[in-house]
C-alpha positions in Angstrom: -19.7 -94.7 -35.0 -16.1 -93.8 -34.2 -16.7 -90.4 -35.7 -19.7 -89.9 -33.4 -17.8 -90.8 -30.3 -15.0 -88.5 -31.4 -17.4 -85.6 -31.8 -19.0 -86.5 -28.5 -15.7 -86.3 -26.7 -14.9 -83.0 -28.4 -18.3 -81.6 -27.3 -17.7 -82.8 -23.7 -14.2 -81.2 -23.7 -15.6 -77.9 -25.0 -18.4 -77.9 -22.5 -16.0 -78.7 -19.7 -13.8 -75.8 -20.7 -16.7 -73.4 -20.9 -17.9 -74.5 -17.4 -14.4 -74.2 -16.0 -14.0 -70.6 -17.5 -17.4 -69.8 -16.1 -16.5 -71.0 -12.6 -13.2 -69.1 -12.7 -15.0 -65.9 -13.7 -17.6 -66.5 -11.0 -15.0 -67.1 -8.3 -12.9 -64.0 -9.3 -15.7 -61.5 -9.0 -16.3 -59.6 -5.8 -18.8 -61.3 -3.6 -19.9 -60.9 0.0 -20.3 -64.6 0.6 -18.7 -67.8 -0.8 -20.8 -70.6 -2.4 -21.2 -73.7 -0.4 -18.7 -75.8 -2.6 -16.1 -73.0 -2.1 -16.7 -72.9 1.6 -16.5 -76.7 1.8 -13.2 -76.8 -0.1 -11.8 -73.9 1.9 -12.8 -75.4 5.3 -11.5 -78.8 4.3 -8.2 -77.4 3.1 -7.8 -75.3 6.2 -8.6 -78.3 8.5 -6.1 -80.5 6.7 -3.4 -77.8 6.9 -4.1 -77.3 10.6 -4.0 -81.0 11.2 -0.6 -81.3 9.5 1.0 -78.0 10.6 0.4 -78.4 14.3 2.4 -81.7 14.7 5.0 -80.4 12.3 5.3 -77.2 14.3 5.6 -79.2 17.6 8.3 -81.3 16.1 10.2 -78.4 14.7 9.8 -76.5 18.0 11.1 -79.5 19.9 14.3 -79.6 17.8 14.7 -75.8 18.0 14.4 -76.1 21.8 17.0 -78.7 21.9 19.3 -76.5 19.8 18.6 -73.5 22.0 19.3 -75.7 25.1 22.6 -76.7 23.6 23.5 -73.1 22.8 22.5 -72.0 26.3 24.7 -74.7 27.7 27.7 -73.6 25.7 27.1 -70.0 26.5 26.8 -70.8 30.2 30.2 -72.6 30.1 31.8 -69.6 28.5 30.2 -67.1 30.9 31.3 -69.3 33.9 34.9 -69.2 32.6 34.7 -65.4 32.1 33.2 -64.9 35.6 36.0 -67.0 37.1 38.6 -64.9 35.2 36.8 -61.7 36.3 36.9 -62.7 39.9 40.6 -63.4 39.7 41.2 -60.1 37.9 39.2 -58.2 40.5 41.2 -59.7 43.3 44.4 -58.9 41.4 43.3 -55.3 40.8 42.4 -54.9 44.5 45.8 -56.2 45.5 47.6 -53.9 43.1 45.5 -50.9 44.2 46.3 -51.7 47.8 50.1 -51.9 47.0 49.9 -48.7 45.0 48.2 -46.8 47.9 50.7 -48.1 50.4 53.6 -47.0 48.1 52.1 -43.6 47.6 51.7 -43.2 51.3 55.3 -44.2 51.9 56.4 -41.7 49.3 54.1 -39.0 50.6 52.3 -38.7 47.2 48.6 -38.4 47.6 47.4 -37.7 44.0 48.1 -39.2 40.6 47.1 -38.6 37.0 44.5 -41.3 37.3 42.5 -39.5 40.1 39.3 -37.8 39.0 35.7 -36.9 40.0 32.6 -37.7 38.0 29.4 -35.9 37.2 26.6 -37.8 35.4 24.6 -36.0 32.7 21.9 -36.6 30.1 22.0 -35.7 26.4 19.2 -33.1 25.7 20.0 -32.0 22.2 21.7 -33.0 19.0 21.8 -31.1 15.7 21.0 -33.4 12.8 23.4 -31.5 10.6 26.2 -32.0 13.0 25.2 -35.4 14.4 28.8 -36.7 14.5 30.2 -33.4 15.9 28.3 -32.0 18.9 25.9 -33.0 21.6 24.2 -30.9 24.3 24.0 -32.1 27.9 22.0 -30.9 30.9 24.9 -29.9 33.2 26.6 -26.5 33.2 28.4 -24.0 35.4 26.1 -24.5 38.3 27.3 -28.1 38.5 31.0 -27.2 38.2 31.4 -28.1 34.6 34.3 -26.4 32.9 35.6 -26.2 29.3 37.8 -29.1 28.1 36.6 -31.6 30.7 36.6 -35.1 29.3 33.2 -36.8 28.6 32.8 -40.5 28.6 30.1 -43.2 28.4 30.2 -46.6 30.0 32.2 -47.9 27.0 34.8 -45.2 26.6 35.8 -41.6 25.9 33.5 -39.7 23.5 34.9 -36.2 23.6 35.4 -33.0 25.6 33.3 -30.0 26.8 33.5 -27.4 24.2 31.5 -24.6 25.8 29.5 -24.1 29.0 26.4 -22.1 30.0 24.7 -21.9 33.4 22.5 -25.0 32.9 23.9 -26.9 29.9 27.1 -27.6 28.0 28.1 -28.4 24.5 30.3 -31.5 24.0 32.6 -31.9 21.0 32.8 -35.5 19.9 36.0 -37.3 18.9 34.4 -37.9 15.5 34.3 -34.2 14.8 36.6 -33.1 11.9 38.5 -30.5 13.9 42.3 -30.4 13.5 42.7 -28.6 16.8 41.0 -31.5 18.7 44.1 -33.3 19.8 44.2 -35.8 22.8 47.4 -37.2 24.3 47.0 -41.0 24.1 49.0 -44.0 25.1 48.9 -47.4 23.4 49.4 -50.0 26.1 52.0 -52.6 25.3 53.2 -55.7 27.2 56.8 -54.4 27.5 56.5 -50.7 26.9 53.8 -48.1 26.1 53.7 -46.1 22.9 52.5 -42.5 23.0 50.7 -40.5 20.3 47.9 -38.1 19.7 44.3 -38.8 18.7 43.9 -36.4 15.9 41.3 -37.0 13.2 38.5 -39.4 12.3 38.1 -41.7 9.3 34.4 -41.1 8.6 34.2 -43.9 6.0 35.7 -46.6 8.3 34.5 -45.0 11.5 37.9 -45.2 13.1 40.0 -42.7 15.1 43.4 -41.8 14.0 46.3 -41.9 16.5 49.2 -40.0 14.9 52.8 -39.0 15.8 53.8 -42.6 16.6 57.6 -43.1 16.0 58.4 -45.4 13.1 60.4 -47.7 15.4 57.6 -48.2 17.9 55.9 -51.6 17.8 52.1 -51.3 17.6 50.0 -54.3 17.0 46.3 -55.0 16.3 44.2 -55.4 19.4 46.3 -53.2 21.7 44.3 -50.9 24.0 44.4 -47.1 23.7 43.7 -44.9 26.6 44.3 -41.2 27.6 47.9 -40.6 28.8 47.1 -37.9 31.3 50.0 -35.9 30.0 47.9 -33.4 28.0 47.3 -31.4 31.2 43.5 -31.7 31.3 42.3 -35.3 30.9 43.1 -37.8 33.6 45.1 -40.9 32.8 43.5 -44.2 31.9 40.2 -43.2 30.1 39.5 -45.9 27.5 39.6 -44.7 23.9 39.5 -47.9 21.9 41.5 -50.7 20.4 44.0 -50.7 17.5 42.7 -52.4 14.3 45.5 -51.4 11.9 48.8 -49.5 11.7 50.0 -47.5 8.7 53.3 -45.7 8.0 53.3 -42.2 6.5 54.7 -41.5 3.1 58.1 -40.4 4.4 58.5 -43.4 6.8 59.1 -41.2 9.8 55.9 -41.8 11.8 53.1 -44.3 12.1 49.3 -43.8 12.3 47.2 -46.3 14.3 43.6 -46.8 13.2 41.6 -47.2 16.4 38.1 -48.6 16.8 36.4 -46.4 19.5 35.1 -48.2 22.5 32.0 -45.8 22.6 29.3 -45.5 20.1 29.3 -41.9 18.8 26.0 -42.4 17.0 23.8 -43.5 19.9 24.5 -41.4 23.0 21.9 -40.8 25.7 23.7 -40.7 29.1 27.3 -39.5 29.7 29.7 -39.0 32.5 31.7 -35.8 32.8 35.3 -36.2 34.2 37.0 -33.7 36.4 40.7 -34.3 36.9 41.7 -34.1 40.6 45.4 -33.3 40.1 46.3 -29.7 39.6 46.4 -28.7 35.9 49.5 -27.1 34.5 49.4 -23.6 33.0 47.9 -23.5 29.5 50.8 -21.5 28.2 53.3 -24.2 29.3 51.3 -26.9 27.5 50.9 -25.4 24.0 52.0 -22.6 21.8 48.4 -21.2 21.7 47.7 -22.6 18.2 46.7 -26.1 19.2 45.2 -27.8 22.3 46.5 -31.1 23.6 44.4 -32.8 26.2 
């Protein structure tokens, strides 16, 4: 008798395996419609999942909303403090500008290196092979655009006008590997400013190189770099970027500041062309003819 039950169990096991394999094979083949057991299992499973997932989603969404609300509250506090500081800075700038205008009137000086006129333009072309070197804008001679005029975006200086035609102009970016592309710059300090030249671009780190800084000059990370206005073409005060590192040359005579540009050289769509108001010095008085300093 025990042998009979053992054989019976074995037979049942084998039949179950055969049925299971048959069902698996049946379910794996391509069919237009599911069988009613499959439909029942699928519908039941989907209903249970929906029943569980909706409350879980509501609960998770509730806590996410609470977190978003907390983040919004913190951001709002920070923005309020920034707005208050901005309002005080704006009032301070207006007061300083008023004092500056009054002093200039007293001295009889009507113009300064900071005075300039603007001309908006749109980027209409960019060579993929020279993406980081040149852009073409839709303003030219007819709009008063001249060679070597500064070109900026809302975030800072991007380059200068390299060549001009009647209806368009080519702009050379600061990221171009051109040793002749030198811009007179000033690193703003709390006590004194430090002067140098933007000359070169670290393509790997995406940083501008400000060279010819005296070894004794104190330059620190985070200082703002702008145009000095002493190059004869660019006006003073155009934002270039901020210092991220300073290195001394191999002879220890000069320093080079690594500057993160304020503008994005990769994504440029709209620009502003800058025309300096103050009379420009003669080109022969500014250089030896071998290099341009702007």
